[in-house]
N, C-alpha and C positions, 0 to 999 in steps of 0.2 A: 866155974869161973865167971864172975860177973862183969859184963862188958860196960865200961865208963860211959855215963849217960851222954856226955859231949862227944863221944865217939859215935854213939848212936843217932844223935842229931845231925853231926856232921854228914854221916852217911846219908841220912834222910834228905837233907839240903842238896847233896850231890845228885842223887836220883832224880829229886824234883826238879833240879836246874836242867838235866839232860832232857827230861820230858817237856819242860817248859821252852825250851830253845827249839826243839823239834816243832812243837805246835806254833809257837809265836812266828817261826820262819816261814811256815806253810801258810799262815793266816796274813802275814805282811805281803806275801808274793801274791796271793789271791786277791787282796785289797786293791794293791798297786796295779795289778794287770787290769782292773776295771776303770782306773783313772786313765783318761785319754792321753795326757801328758807321759804316761809310762808304758802306753801300748808297744811301742817299738824300742823302748830303752831298758832291755834286761840289765844292763850294767848298772844303771840307776837303782833299779829293783835290788840287785844283789849288794849293792852298796849299803843301802839303808837296811836291809835285812842283817848284814854282816855287824854293822854298828850297833844296832839293838841287841844283838847276841852277844856281842863283847861286853856291853853294859851289863846284861844279866850276869855273865860269868864273872865279872869283876864285883857285883855286889854280892854274889855268892861266896866268892872267895874271902870277901871282907867280913861276912857273917860267920863262916867257918873259922876263921882266924880268931874272931871275937870269943867263939866257944872255947878256944884254948887259952884265953887270956893274953893274945898277941894284939897289941895296938899297931896296926900297919904303918899309920903315919909317924908314930914314934920311932919304930923299928927302922924305917928307911932313913930317918935323920940321924939315928945312933949307929949305923952300919959303918961309917967311916971307910977304911981301907976296903974292907969286904965289899961295900956297896959299890965303890970303884971298879972292883974286880968284876962283880955282877954285870955292871952296866957296860964294861968292855966286852964281856961273853955275850950280851945281847945286843951288841952292836949291829950284827947281821939282821936280827929279827926287826929292830928299830928302822935300819935302812930299807928294808923290804915294805915294812908298814908305811912309810913316807913316799916309796916309790909306787905303791898302790894307789894312795891317795894321788899323786901326781897323774898316774895314768888315768884315772877315773874321771877326775875333774877337769884334766885337759883334754879327755876323749880322743887322745891319739890312738887307741886302740879300743875297739868295742865289741861286746859279745856278737859273734857271728863273722867278724872278720877272719880272713885268711892271711896268716903270718908265717915267715920263716925266720929261725934265729939258730945259729950254730948247727946248720943243717937238718934242723927239725921243723918241719912245716905241717901245719894244720888249722883248723877251725877253731877259734877262740871259743870255749864254752862257758867258761866262767873267770871272772876277775874278781878275786877276793882281796882283802887288804894286804895279804902278805905273798900270795902266789898267783899265778894266771894258768889255767888249765887249757890245753888245746887237745884236739883229737885228728889224728891224721886219716888218709883214704882207707887204712887198713883197720881202723877202729882203734889203734893204739892210742890211750891217753898218756899225755906227758904232762908234768907239773913243772913249771918254770918260776923261780924266784922273781919277784918284781924287779928287784935291783938289778938283775940281768937284764932286763928289758930296757931300763933307763939308763944302763951304763954301756950298753953295747949297740952296734948296729944291727937293725932287722929288716926284713923286707914285708911290706904291706901290700898285698895283691889288690887288684882292682876288683870290684864288686861282683862281676860274673864268676869270678875265680872260686868263691867260696860256693857255688852251686855246681861245681863241674864234677862230672863224674868219669873217671878213668878205669877202663877194662883192659888187661893185658891178657892176650890169647895167643895161642900156637895153631897154626892152620897146616895141614897136610900139603905137600908140594903140589899136588895135583889139583888143588882148590882153585877154581877160576876167581880170581880176587874181583873182577867187575860185577860179577853176579853175586858175590859175597857182599860188596859194598852196596848194591841195590837193595838186597835183602834186608840186612841190617838196618840200613837207612829207613826202611819202610817200617820195620818193626819199632825203632826208636820214635818215628814221628807217630805212631799210634799211640803212644803213652801219654796220658793226660798230665799236663804239666810241664813238658818239655818247651824250653824256649827256642823261638825260632834264629834268634841272633845272640850269641854266636851260633852258627850252624854246626851240626854235627860233623866230625872228622875222624878219618881212619889213617893212622900212620903206620907205615912199614917200617918197623925198627932194625931187623937184620934177619937173613936168610941163613939157616944152617943145613947140614946134610939130612936133617929129619923134618924141619918144618920151617914155616914162615912166622916170625914173631911180629905180631902187630899190637897197636894200642888205639882203642876206641875211645874217644871223648865226646861227651854232650853235655848240655847244661840244663838245669831244672830250676823250677820256681820253689819248691819246697823241699828244703835240705833233710828234714824229717823222713822223706821217701827214698833217700839215697839208697839204702841197702835193699829196698824193694826193687828199685829199677836195676840195680846191679845183678840182682838175681834174675830177673825177667830176660834181660838182654844176655847174660851168661847162658841161660838155658836155650835161647833163640840160636845161639853160636852153637851149642851142641847139636840142636835139631839139623842145622844145616850141614855139619861136618860129618853126620852118621849116614 
């Protein structure tokens, strides 16, 4: 069975487009990261990257449709009622796109900010044209439609909040809390990159018949080291309680 030539060409364009967008995306990030204006502006970098990638996808779609004899502009004009139905179906997509542009241009939320919406709290990882991705303290990734952010109230936490590490632990009832506090504070302050202000804190959450539940909080300069620091201090808690 012979495969139609236009189908082969369409497949080639699709594969080439996927490869091109991946390469172009990485090149744009690398180049913009070297430009002083974008040093701390990851949101701007992601915006430019997404716009370029969308343009590449659109050009590829036009080429594929042309292979099958479809004139996109003429088709859109002749869709009539079908076009209206499609536009209504795409209402949410368009809403999210415009919301993404508002968020990015308005800079109400930036990459690295800590936000909470609909009881979901986390650090903003990416702001795309349609969605915003956040990561919580447990490493869980949540994808939020941009229209949700522009149409609902959300909490934007102060800067130190995005660098805070929280560790929940259970201590035996016979543990001396004063000694434990001194030991853990000493180990936290030995870590490179821990902020002096706000100071580390230990909170007693509740006491059960089996243990004392506590929360340890401290702040760091580099969010990328968050998991490493959590592992170190968790191990120190284990050493003290053994």
